[in-house]
N, C-alpha and C positions, 0 to 999 in steps of 0.2 A: 152373219141372214144376207142376202141380197136387199136393198132396199128400190134398185135401178128402173126407172119402167122399160118389159123386153115389148115389143109388138105380135101378136098373137102370141102361142105357147113357149113355156118358158123354153123349147128345144123345138131348133124349124128341122122340117124333113127330113130323113137322110141322117138323121143325129147328130145335126145341124146346131150352134146353137143360134138363134133366133135374130134377129136386125135388134142392137139395142137402138131407143131410144134419149135418151136422156141420161147424167149422169146420177153419179150422188156430192151428195153435198160432202165434201169433204177432200184436203191434201194427199197426193200422192206422198205414202213414209219414204219408200223407193225411192223416188226421184228429191227428195229433200237431204236424205240420208245418205247416196252413193252417187248423184247425179246424173242418175239418170234412172229409166226403169223399159227393161227388155217388154215387156204389156204397149211400150207405141203410145200408138192413139186407141189400143183395144181396152186399154188400163180403164178402169170403174173410178177410179181419183182423179181430179185434177190435175196438172203441172201445172203447178203456180209457187214460185220460193211461198218456202214459210215466213209466218210475220208472229211472232210472242212477244207480248204482252207480260213483266213483270209488277209482281201484286205484292206486295207487304201485310202483314196485318201488325201494328202494333197493340196490345195492352190484350191481345187474343188467351193470353194467358195468368193472368192480374183477376182475378173473383169480383173484384169491385171499380176494376176500369171499363170506360168509354173504350169502344173497340174503331181504329183510326185504320183505314185501306189508304193508303197510295200505289197507284199503276204510272208506273216510269218514275218516280220520283217524284211526283206532283202528288197533290194534296188531292181525292177522289172524292172521300166523304168519313162519315163519323156516326158510327149506330149507339145510339147510347141506349143506357140502363131503364129509362124511362120507357121505351118504344119510340123512338121517333129516330129517323135516317137522318143525319144534315148531307147535305149534298157544295162542296165548294165549290164558290162562285165559279174559280180558276180553275178546272178539270176541260181541260183543252177540250174542244170541239171538233176531233180528227177520228177518223172507223176505228184505229183503234181501241180508243177511251172510251168511245162508246160501247165497241161491242167486249172488253175488259167488266167496265161496267154490271152487265146486265148476268155475266156472268156471275160476280160478286153479291149482286143482287137480289142470286135464286134463294139466297137463305137468308131470305125476308121479307118470299115471297113477296119481290117487287120485280116491273124492268121501266126500260127507260126508250122512248120512244121521238122519234124526230122528222120533222117535215119541213119540207121544203132545205132535202139534200144536210149531210152529217153535218152543215157548221152553222144549220139556223133553229128553228126552238126545240129544245129537250124536254120533252117531258116524262113524267114519272106513271105510274099506276099498278093497280096490285096486276099479279100475274095471275090469282086464280078469281072467273067473276065469283064464285061463294059468298066471297071477305066486303062484300061492299064497291057502289063502286066513287072512286075519284081515281082522279087527273088533274097534279098537279105542274105544272108552268118549274121546270128550276132557271133560275133568275141568272142572269150575267155579269148584275151587277154586285148582288150580296152570299148570300147563304141560303139557301131555302129546306128547311124541316120536313117534314110530314112522317104522321104516326104510321107505324108497318105491322105493330104489335103491341101483343100486351105483354108490360112490364114485370109480368111472374112468366112470363116464355125463353127470357134472356137467356136462361142457362144453355138451352135448345140450341136458343140462335145462336149464340156462343161455341156452340157444341158443329152446329151448321158452317158459321166462318174457320173452323178449323178443317174442317174438311176441305178447304177450298182450295186449286193449289195457286201456289204459285208463280208460275210460265204456264203464260194465259195463251190459245192458239187465238193467235187474230188475224189471222187471213183470211180476205176476201177471194172467196172463189165467187165469176158466172155466175148466171141460174143460168138452173136447165135449157132450152131451146121449147121457144112458146108461152115458159112460163113470168115474162112482163119482167121487168126492168129493177 
């Protein structure tokens, strides 16, 4: 499926492709796997080195245990049976951990946002608007807990966490021209 931005019709006059004015978000698989891409500047994906974070989910197979999540060996959060998510105060404030944390938090319908750069304040909020407003600052000096789901939903949350990747694509790609910083 093409998600790029095309100027004019899908195809230009005389059977030529229309001029492409934007890029898809994503990294070119060929560029990273083979060391180059035959499409060059005409490729629909970004030619940037791939960055990956490793996630480890402990306790996901123990029905009586909370789920502990480490990202690149650093304690990130604990998903508790009582429906709370506890964020570690030692989460490194870097893009890779921010991006990986947001992938993991999809399992509990939360997301993290930052203000004034990734090293600034992080807040956690609900991903879907229909479940009530919530916005909590993730403290740097102590662990922060937020109520994320009903304790009766823990089995379903555990299944969603089981489905999460351990190898999380965290490459930061440039914005399309005219889309802001």
